[in-house]
C-alpha positions in Angstrom: 9.4 14.1 11.9 6.0 13.6 9.4 2.5 13.3 11.0 0.8 10.4 10.0 -2.6 11.2 9.8 -5.9 9.7 8.3 -6.5 10.9 4.5 -9.6 13.2 3.5 -10.7 13.8 -0.1 -9.1 17.3 0.2 -5.5 15.3 0.2 -6.5 14.0 -3.0 -4.3 16.2 -5.5 -1.0 15.5 -3.6 -1.4 11.9 -3.4 -2.2 12.6 -7.5 0.9 14.5 -7.8 2.5 11.5 -5.6 1.5 8.8 -7.1 2.0 10.2 -10.9 5.6 9.7 -11.4 5.3 6.0 -10.2 2.4 5.7 -13.2 4.4 7.3 -16.3 8.3 6.6 -15.2 8.4 3.4 -13.5 6.5 -0.4 -13.3 6.1 0.1 -9.7 2.4 0.8 -10.7 1.1 -1.1 -13.3 -1.6 1.5 -14.3 -1.3 2.9 -17.7 -2.2 6.7 -17.2 -1.9 8.9 -14.0 -5.7 9.0 -11.8 -6.5 12.5 -11.5 -7.2 14.0 -8.5 -11.0 13.4 -8.6 -10.4 9.7 -9.5 -8.1 9.5 -6.1 -10.8 11.6 -4.0 -13.3 8.6 -5.1 -10.6 6.2 -4.4 -10.0 7.7 -0.5 -13.6 8.1 -0.2 -14.0 4.4 -1.4 -11.0 2.9 0.3 -10.8 5.3 3.3 -15.2 3.9 3.9 -14.1 0.4 5.4 -10.0 0.6 5.1 -7.0 2.5 6.2 -5.6 4.9 4.1 -2.9 7.3 5.5 -1.0 10.4 4.8 2.6 11.2 5.9 2.2 15.0 6.3 5.1 17.8 7.3 4.5 21.8 7.9 1.3 21.1 5.8 2.5 19.5 2.9 1.2 15.7 2.0 4.4 13.6 1.4 3.7 9.9 1.0 0.4 8.1 1.5 -0.3 4.0 2.4 -3.6 2.1 2.4 -4.7 -0.8 2.7 -7.5 -3.0 0.9 -8.9 -6.5 0.5 -6.1 -9.2 -0.8 -9.1 -11.1 -2.5 -13.0 -11.2 -2.9 -13.6 -14.9 -1.2 -14.6 -14.4 2.5 -12.0 -17.0 3.0 -9.4 -14.3 2.6 -11.5 -11.8 4.9 -9.1 -11.8 7.5 -5.8 -11.0 5.5 -5.5 -7.5 3.4 -3.1 -6.2 0.9 -1.1 -3.1 1.7 0.2 0.1 -0.5 2.7 2.5 -0.2 3.7 5.2 -2.4 6.4 8.4 -1.0 7.5 11.4 -3.0 10.4 11.8 -1.3 11.9 8.8 -1.2 15.0 8.0 1.7 13.5 10.1 4.3 11.6 7.6 6.7 8.5 8.3 5.3 7.7 4.9 3.5 8.7 3.5 7.0 6.3 6.0 9.2 3.5 5.1 7.1 3.8 1.4 6.8 4.4 1.1 10.7 1.2 3.1 11.3 -0.8 1.1 8.7 0.5 -2.3 10.3 -0.6 -1.2 13.9 -4.1 -0.3 12.1 -4.5 -3.3 10.7 -3.5 -4.9 13.6 -6.2 -3.3 16.1 -8.8 -4.1 13.2 -8.2 -7.5 13.7 -6.4 -8.5 10.6 -4.0 -11.5 10.7 -1.6 -11.3 7.3 -0.8 -7.9 5.2 0.6 -9.0 1.7 2.7 -6.6 -0.4 3.1 -7.0 -4.0 6.4 -5.7 -5.5 7.2 -5.1 -9.1 10.6 -6.2 -9.4 13.1 -5.5 -9.1 12.6 -2.5 -6.3 15.4 -3.1 -4.1 13.9 0.0 -1.9 10.2 -1.5 -1.6 11.7 -5.0 -0.8 14.2 -3.6 1.9 11.4 -1.7 3.6 9.1 -4.2 3.7 11.7 -6.9 5.2 12.9 -4.2 7.8 9.4 -4.3 8.9 9.2 -8.0 8.9 7.7 -9.0 5.9 8.9 -12.2 4.0 9.0 -13.4 0.8 6.0 -15.1 -0.4 6.8 -15.9 -3.8 7.7 -14.7 -7.3 5.2 -14.6 -10.3 7.7 -14.2 -13.6 6.4 -12.0 -16.2 3.0 -11.1 -15.2 2.9 -7.3 -15.5 3.4 -5.8 -18.7 4.7 -1.8 -18.8 7.4 0.2 -20.2 7.4 -2.2 -23.4 8.6 -5.4 -21.3 7.2 -8.2 -18.7 8.4 -7.6 -15.4 8.0 -9.9 -12.4 6.2 -9.5 -9.3 7.2 -10.6 -6.1 4.9 -11.2 -2.8 5.6 -10.6 0.8 3.7 -11.3 3.8 3.7 -10.0 7.7 2.2 -12.3 10.3 0.7 -9.9 12.4 1.0 -12.4 15.2 -2.9 -12.6 15.9 -4.9 -15.4 17.1 -6.7 -17.5 14.9 -10.1 -15.8 13.9 -13.6 -17.3 15.1 -14.4 -19.8 12.0 -16.6 -17.0 10.4 -15.7 -14.1 7.7 -15.6 -10.5 8.4 -18.4 -9.6 6.6 
């Protein structure tokens, strides 16, 4: 079983290697050009300063990563976050292990809802999220252009079961 741990900038090259095929050969990411290790190091440093960014590591090799970030910029959404997960070796339980750890981390930080945006169709990602308790929340047809066509994006949400927050933003 892989070890799930917080990412460091030293993991950037591995994260870039895992992410590149998702950018180049599929619509699971709407980025046009795969970011290099320096850009992933910047993201890990920036996002990781305020949000969880995790890697799954086995025998010293990073095999996947997951992180969370803000859902929207307005203070009203401060109790909601958006999650992302990418694995380089599918069907090994890495995505599930990463997301379970990420969800627990977000719950401990006091977040109430996690949102996942999934380019459709993507049976593997939908299956993973639904197995973890995410529920369909809506579909936006033909909103993302990639690989010569428009793609639908679906949204799934997970209620973390926490009480309503105090009437104040997290900021």
